[in-house]
N, C-alpha and C positions, 0 to 999 in steps of 0.2 A: 504494500500500500504506500509506503514511503517513496519508493521508486516512481510510482505513477504520479504522486503529488509533485515530486521534483520535475518530472517530465512536463507536467502541465505548467509549472512555473517557468521552466525553460522556454516553452512556447510563448508564454505571456511576455517574458523579457525579450525574446527574439522579435515579437510583434512590436513591442514598445520601442525598441532600439533600432530596428531595421537591420540587425546584424545577426549572424549565426552565433549560437551559444553552445559551447562544448560542455560535456559532463564535468571535466576538470575545472572549468570556470565556475560552474554551478556549485561544485563541492567546496571551492575556495571562497565563494562569495560571502560577504559579511553584511550586505544590505538587508533591510526589512521593509516590507510594504506598509507596515503599520507600526505604531509605537510598541516597544517591548511590553509584554503582558504585565510585568511588575510595575510599569510606569502608568498604566491606564487607571484613570480615576473618573468618576462621574462629573466632576467640576473642571476637568482639564479642557484647555482650548483645542479647537479643531486643528489638526496638523496641516490642513490645506484650507486656504481662504479664497473666496471668489474675488474676481477683479471688479472694477467700478461698474461694469454692466451686469454683474451677478453670475458671470461664467467662471467655472472652475478650470484650472489648468489641466490639459490633457497631454499624455505622452505623445511625442512626435517622432515617428520612425526616422532614424538617421541623426536625430538631435538629442533625444533622451539617452542618458547614460546611467547605468546602474553599477558598472564595474569600474 
């Protein structure tokens, strides 16, 4: 089950970055899509904020970088 989750995340990162992702890069990655579970609180601010028009930032293939 862990392998299939990693494969899904690899596909998500490849889509977001527009670049191939290797298994070695995935195993060495230190990023997290959300705050660490120990840091989550009900009163914490949102990690992502909308711009002046109310739009949230989206990953852009070829520009977004997670590694």
